[in-house]
C-alpha positions in Angstrom: -6.6 -42.9 -18.3 -7.4 -44.0 -14.8 -9.1 -41.5 -12.6 -7.7 -40.5 -9.2 -10.2 -42.4 -7.1 -9.3 -45.6 -9.0 -5.6 -44.9 -8.5 -6.1 -44.4 -4.8 -8.0 -47.8 -4.6 -5.2 -49.5 -6.5 -2.7 -48.1 -4.0 -4.8 -49.2 -1.0 -5.2 -52.7 -2.4 -1.4 -52.9 -3.1 -0.8 -52.0 0.6 -2.7 -55.1 1.6 -0.5 -57.5 -0.4 2.2 -59.8 0.9 4.7 -57.9 -1.3 4.1 -54.6 0.5 4.3 -56.4 3.9 7.7 -57.9 2.9 8.9 -54.4 1.8 7.7 -52.9 5.2 9.4 -55.7 7.1 12.7 -55.1 5.3 12.4 -51.4 5.9 11.6 -52.0 9.6 14.6 -54.3 9.9 16.9 -51.7 8.3 15.5 -49.0 10.7 16.1 -51.3 13.7 19.7 -51.9 12.5 20.4 -48.2 12.0 19.1 -47.5 15.5 21.4 -50.2 16.9 24.3 -48.6 15.0 23.4 -45.3 16.7 24.0 -46.8 20.1 27.0 -48.9 19.2 30.3 -48.5 21.0 32.1 -48.1 17.7 30.1 -44.9 17.1 30.6 -43.6 20.6 34.4 -44.1 20.2 34.6 -41.7 17.2 36.0 -38.2 17.6 33.3 -35.7 18.3 33.0 -34.2 14.8 32.9 -37.6 13.1 30.4 -38.9 15.7 28.1 -35.9 15.0 28.3 -36.4 11.2 27.8 -40.1 11.4 24.9 -39.8 13.8 23.3 -37.2 11.5 23.7 -39.5 8.6 22.1 -42.4 10.5 19.2 -40.2 11.5 18.8 -39.1 7.9 18.7 -42.7 6.7 16.2 -43.7 9.4 13.9 -40.8 8.3 14.3 -41.7 4.7 13.3 -45.3 5.3 10.3 -44.2 7.4 9.2 -41.9 4.6 9.4 -44.8 2.1 7.0 -46.8 4.3 4.6 -43.8 4.2 4.9 -43.4 0.4 1.6 -45.1 -0.4 -0.3 -42.9 2.0 1.4 -39.8 0.6 0.4 -40.8 -2.9 -3.2 -41.3 -1.8 -3.2 -37.8 -0.3 -1.6 -36.5 -3.5 -4.4 -38.0 -5.6 -7.2 -36.3 -3.6 -9.7 -34.2 -5.5 -7.3 -31.5 -6.6 -6.7 -31.6 -10.4 -3.3 -33.1 -11.2 -2.2 -30.2 -13.4 -2.0 -27.9 -10.4 0.1 -30.2 -8.3 3.8 -31.1 -8.5 4.8 -34.4 -6.9 8.5 -34.3 -6.5 9.9 -37.7 -5.4 13.3 -36.1 -4.7 13.4 -34.4 -1.4 15.7 -31.6 -0.3 17.6 -31.5 3.0 15.0 -29.0 4.2 12.3 -31.7 4.0 14.2 -33.9 6.5 14.8 -31.3 9.2 11.3 -31.3 10.5 
């Protein structure tokens, strides 16, 4: 079994690859498009309740994509010197996690 320090280094090395750069570019492009959608006239023309809901969904999606970009850093932190048996890494977030 690979120790945590080795896992952290693997993650750091993976972040330097072209593959990860392509992923980040795609995420950035998606975030940019969602921000454009937030300021679109189509969104502004919606009824107030629908506008609010749609805008909140766009904000949620932006936050989710930003979190995906930060996943390697979060995994590295997770693998710090605390024994794994005392940690729970839950890749599924709750709505509470996105309200900060």
